[in-house]
C-alpha angles and dihedrals in degrees: 000000000000129000091253094054090046090055090049091053091048091049091048092050091049091050092049091049092048092048091050092050092047094049090046090062093060096085124167118263093253094055091086092048118106117259092227133034129178136180115209120212088236115051121228117256091212138010112280142174116225128187115208109180104304098345127094110209121197107207131189131156109330102346145056128201134194131185105209146005137175096222133076115274093252090057093044089053094047093048091048091049090050090053101035104027136239115357126213093193140010131181133183121199091345095310116117118222115247120241090260093050091048091049090054089049093049091051085079095048119126 
């Protein structure tokens, strides 16, 4: 391999890396959305951070959001309801809980 072809390979690798990084920044609109969202029956008077098991909830007004959890959505909901109280809505990864799923979740509410 000659010096010239080595430089060409290095330039090609740099271009591929740059292209990968550039394409990686073009994320879908929902990528910045929180993984979990809940609406408590009673709104919060002030913004608050709440930890329910392994999930950090950011709450303000009539909603709380969280970005990640290690448990299944039904467990995340139940633990949040136990800590926060009755919920009027819960969604995981953009999918709203059904009335039955929400009722099971609220059975654990404080």
